[in-house]
C-alpha positions as CSV (number, residue, x, y, z in Angstrom):
1,M,-25.6,-33.3,-50.4
2,K,-23.9,-31.1,-52.9
3,N,-25.8,-28.1,-51.6
4,S,-24.9,-28.8,-48.0
5,M,-21.1,-29.3,-48.9
6,A,-21.3,-26.0,-50.9
7,G,-22.8,-24.3,-47.9
8,C,-20.0,-25.5,-45.7
9,L,-17.3,-24.3,-48.1
10,L,-19.0,-20.9,-48.3
11,L,-19.1,-20.6,-44.5
12,A,-15.4,-21.6,-44.2
13,A,-14.5,-19.1,-46.9
14,L,-16.3,-16.3,-45.0
15,A,-14.9,-17.3,-41.6
16,A,-11.3,-17.5,-42.7
17,P,-10.7,-13.8,-43.2
18,A,-12.6,-13.0,-39.9
19,A,-10.4,-15.4,-38.0
20,A,-7.2,-13.9,-39.6
21,L,-8.5,-10.4,-38.7
22,A,-9.1,-11.5,-35.0
23,V,-5.5,-13.0,-34.8
24,D,-3.9,-9.8,-36.3
25,A,-6.0,-7.4,-34.4
26,P,-4.2,-5.4,-31.8
27,R,-4.8,-6.7,-28.2
28,P,-5.4,-4.4,-25.2
29,A,-2.2,-3.6,-23.3
30,P,-1.9,-5.6,-20.1
31,R,-3.1,-3.8,-17.1
32,A,-0.3,-2.2,-15.0
33,L,-0.2,-1.0,-11.4
34,S,0.3,2.7,-10.8
35,Y,3.4,4.0,-9.0
36,R,2.4,7.7,-9.1
37,W,-0.2,9.0,-6.7
38,V,-1.0,11.2,-3.8
39,E,-3.4,9.9,-1.1
40,A,-5.3,11.4,1.9
41,D,-6.9,9.2,4.5
42,Y,-9.0,9.6,7.7
43,A,-7.7,7.3,10.5
44,F,-9.5,5.4,13.2
45,N,-6.6,4.7,15.5
46,Y,-6.5,2.3,18.5
47,F,-3.7,2.3,21.0
48,G,-3.1,-0.4,23.7
49,Q,-0.5,-0.8,26.5
50,G,-1.2,-3.5,29.1
51,N,-4.8,-2.8,30.4
52,L,-4.9,0.7,28.8
53,R,-6.9,1.1,25.7
54,L,-7.6,4.3,23.8
55,S,-9.2,5.2,20.6
56,S,-8.1,8.4,18.8
57,D,-10.3,11.5,18.7
58,A,-8.9,12.5,15.3
59,G,-6.3,11.1,12.9
60,F,-5.1,11.3,9.4
61,R,-2.4,10.3,7.0
62,L,-1.0,12.0,3.9
63,S,1.1,9.8,1.6
64,T,2.6,9.8,-1.9
65,N,4.5,7.6,-4.4
66,L,6.4,9.4,-7.2
67,R,7.8,7.2,-10.0
68,L,11.4,8.1,-11.0
69,A,12.3,5.6,-13.5
70,P,11.4,2.0,-14.5
71,H,11.1,0.0,-11.3
72,F,12.0,2.9,-8.8
73,Y,10.0,5.5,-7.0
74,L,10.1,7.9,-4.1
75,V,7.8,7.2,-1.2
76,G,6.7,9.4,1.8
77,S,4.0,9.7,4.5
78,Y,3.0,11.7,7.5
79,D,0.7,10.4,10.3
80,Y,-1.1,12.2,12.9
81,Q,-3.0,10.5,15.9
82,D,-4.7,12.5,18.6
83,Y,-5.9,10.4,21.7
84,P,-7.6,11.5,24.9
85,G,-4.3,12.8,26.4
86,P,-1.3,11.7,24.3
87,E,-0.6,13.0,20.7
88,F,1.4,10.9,18.3
89,K,3.1,11.8,15.0
90,F,4.9,9.6,12.5
91,G,6.7,10.4,9.3
92,S,8.8,8.6,6.7
93,A,10.5,9.3,3.3
94,G,12.6,7.0,1.2
95,I,12.9,5.1,-2.1
96,G,11.3,2.0,-3.4
97,S,11.5,-0.6,-6.2
98,W,9.2,-3.2,-7.6
99,V,9.4,-6.3,-9.7
100,S,6.5,-7.8,-11.8
101,F,5.9,-11.6,-11.2
102,A,3.0,-11.7,-13.7
103,P,0.6,-9.3,-15.4
104,A,-0.9,-7.1,-12.7
105,L,1.1,-8.8,-9.9
106,D,4.0,-6.9,-8.3
107,G,6.3,-7.3,-5.4
108,F,7.8,-4.2,-3.9
109,L,10.5,-3.1,-1.4
110,N,10.7,0.2,0.4
111,L,13.7,1.6,2.4
112,T,12.9,4.6,4.4
113,W,14.1,7.2,6.9
114,E,11.6,7.2,9.9
115,T,10.7,9.7,12.5
116,E,8.3,9.6,15.5
117,N,7.0,11.8,18.2
118,L,5.3,10.1,21.0
119,D,3.6,12.8,23.1
120,G,6.8,14.9,23.1
121,D,9.3,12.1,23.0
122,S,10.9,12.1,19.5
123,A,13.3,9.7,17.8
124,N,14.5,9.0,14.3
125,G,15.4,5.6,12.7
126,W,15.1,3.5,9.5
127,G,12.5,1.1,8.0
128,A,12.2,-1.6,5.4
129,Q,8.9,-2.7,4.0
130,V,8.0,-5.7,1.6
131,G,4.7,-6.6,0.0
132,L,2.6,-7.7,-2.9
133,R,0.2,-5.7,-5.0
134,T,-2.4,-7.1,-7.5
135,L,-5.1,-5.6,-9.6
136,V,-8.7,-6.9,-9.1
137,T,-10.4,-4.4,-11.6
138,R,-9.0,-2.0,-14.2
139,F,-7.4,0.2,-11.4
140,G,-8.6,-1.4,-8.2
141,E,-6.1,-3.4,-6.3
142,I,-5.4,-5.6,-3.2
143,Q,-2.2,-5.1,-1.3
144,L,-0.5,-7.0,1.5
145,G,2.6,-5.9,3.2
146,Y,5.0,-6.2,6.2
147,K,7.2,-3.4,7.5
148,Y,10.0,-3.4,10.2
149,A,11.3,-0.2,11.7
150,E,13.7,0.9,14.4
151,Y,13.9,4.2,16.3
152,D,16.7,5.3,18.5
153,D,17.4,8.2,20.8
154,T,19.3,8.8,24.0
155,A,16.6,7.4,26.4
156,F,15.0,4.5,24.5
157,R,15.0,2.2,21.4
158,D,11.8,1.2,19.6
159,R,11.2,-1.7,17.2
160,D,8.0,-1.6,15.2
161,M,6.6,-4.7,13.3
162,T,3.6,-3.8,11.1
163,V,1.3,-6.0,8.9
164,H,-1.2,-4.4,6.6
165,G,-3.9,-5.1,4.1
166,M,-5.3,-2.7,1.6
167,L,-8.1,-2.5,-0.9
168,T,-8.6,0.3,-3.5
169,L,-11.7,0.7,-5.6
170,P,-11.8,3.0,-8.6
171,L,-14.4,5.9,-8.6
172,A,-13.3,7.7,-11.7
173,R,-10.5,7.5,-14.3
174,A,-7.8,8.8,-11.9
175,L,-9.6,8.6,-8.4
176,D,-9.7,5.7,-6.1
177,L,-11.4,4.9,-2.8
178,T,-8.9,3.5,-0.4
179,M,-9.4,1.2,2.7
180,R,-6.5,0.0,4.8
181,F,-6.0,-1.9,8.0
182,E,-2.7,-2.0,10.0
183,H,-1.6,-3.8,13.1
184,T,1.7,-2.6,14.7
185,D,3.5,-4.4,17.6
186,K,5.8,-1.8,19.0
187,R,8.5,-3.0,21.5
188,E,10.1,-0.2,23.5
189,T,13.4,-0.7,25.3
190,V,14.3,1.9,27.9
191,K,18.0,2.3,27.9
192,G,19.3,1.4,31.4
193,G,16.0,-0.2,32.2
194,S,14.8,-3.8,32.5
195,G,12.7,-5.6,29.8
196,D,10.6,-4.3,27.0
197,V,7.4,-2.4,27.0
198,D,5.0,-3.9,24.5
199,V,2.4,-1.3,22.8
200,D,0.0,-2.3,20.2
201,F,-1.5,0.1,17.4
202,E,-4.5,-0.7,15.2
203,N,-5.2,1.6,12.4
204,L,-8.2,1.7,10.0
205,L,-7.7,4.2,7.3
206,V,-10.4,5.3,4.7
207,G,-9.5,7.8,2.0
208,F,-9.0,8.9,-1.5
209,R,-6.0,8.3,-3.9
210,V,-5.4,10.5,-7.0
211,R,-3.2,8.7,-9.7
212,F,-1.4,10.8,-12.3
């Protein structure tokens, strides 16, 4: 009995310093989402208006986020979509901000200047985007978002409503594979005309992101 009590006391004496070291040991820093990157994507684009359905022969997107200060960054993108017949181009640039709701869970807001060229018809406007980002691995993430944009020129006014989902997977320390799906409902009003023209865009983008 005495021997077993002595053994228990010896184990407790050995465990106490180890427990103290575990409590005092530095803990890994919480994972944080990156807001500095450049990204290039190949785009599979689909365009629909009424009974017309087209898929793009070629398409791509270039985009970037550049962190300026805590919770603020610059954002920009350029899209090119080449269909059998029409050719579409889109661009945006602006500023964004984010707030952390929990470790590795952020909400973001982007306010942007927008431009589009739809087979020779160009217009400028503005956009606002909100969304959530969360990490699923050390650097991989899931992102969900909604964007509203308006374009206006002398002949027409466009309103775009876009929802998107995105997944990134880390390939190296600063390199991610990116996969994004977007659906855009474009409503075009011809000034002096009657009613709206509804156009749908669906984009599947696969590419690479370099974080720095």
